N, C-alpha and C positions, 0 to 999 in steps of 0.2 A: 503493500500499499504505499502511497505518496501523499504525505501531509501537505495540504494547500491551506494558506492564510486567506481567508475571504472577508472583505469588507463590504457590508451591504450597503444599499443606497442611503440608509439613515445612520451608517457610520458605525453600526455594531460590527465588532470584528470576532470571527470564530474560525475554527479549524476543521477542516473536512479531510477525509481519507478517500483518495481516488484510487481505483484499482489501476494497476498497470496494464498497458495495452488499451484503455478505454480513452474516450475523449472527454476532456474536462467538462463540457457541457452536460453529459450524463449524470455526472456526480452533482454539479450545482443544480440541475434539474431535479434530481432525485432526492437532495437534501432540502428541497422546499423554498431555494431562493427565488428571486423574482425572474431567473433564467428560465425561459419557456423552451426553447428549442424545437420551435413549432415545425420546422422544415425537416427535423431529424437529422441534421448535419450536413445538409445539401447546399449550404451557403445561399439560401434563396429567400430568407426572411430577416435576419439580423437580430433576432429576439435572443441571441446568447451573446450579446456584445459585452465585453468586459474591458476594464482597463488594467493592463499588466504593470506591476510595479517596475519602474524604470530600472532598478537594478537586476531586474529579470529579461528585460526585453531583448537584449542581444544573446542571451541564451535559447531563445526560442528559434525555430526555422524561420526564414523570412516569409512575408504574406505571399500568397500566390496571387495572380492576376486576378481570379475570381473573387478571393476574399479582399482584395482591396477595391474592387469594383462594388461589392456588396457594402463594405463600409463606406464607400462614397455615397452610395444610393441612400443611406439611412442618415448621413450627414445633414441633410435638410430637416430631420426630425429630432436628432439628439445630438448633444455636443460630442464632438470626435476630440481624441487626443492624439499625440505622436504614438503612444503605446495601445491605442485601440486595437482590439483583436477579437475574433469570433472565437469563443470558447470551443466551439465545434472542431476548430482547426488545431488545437494544442493537444497532441497526443502525449497521455502521461506515461513517464518513465522515470526510473530512479534518480537521474540526473536533475529532476526538477523537484526533488525533495525540498519543502520550504517556500516553492513558488508562492507568491502574492499577488491576488487580483481584487480588483474592486468592482463591483456589480454596476454596470452603466444604466442610466435611467431606461425605462421601458420604450420601445419603438412603438 
């Protein structure tokens, strides 16, 4: 399991345990955060948008063109940050132990 520190939209901080080999979106959705993951990880809804802690941003794979396009599309609805990511595109593995994210406002 990979421990992830999660800050809610209201500022509450908690730790969740993500199973290796899954996408972060699945854990955030299943833990009852406001992450919905409506499209099931297909990068077509933006309801899994998170802000990655800047200390972790360079430790993740770069955004794909599709992920960048979806983030750009939701940018008219919610504030984006340089570390905005779709949590459905963050694959959990041991090197991400301690990852910290903040849940973005809902789309």
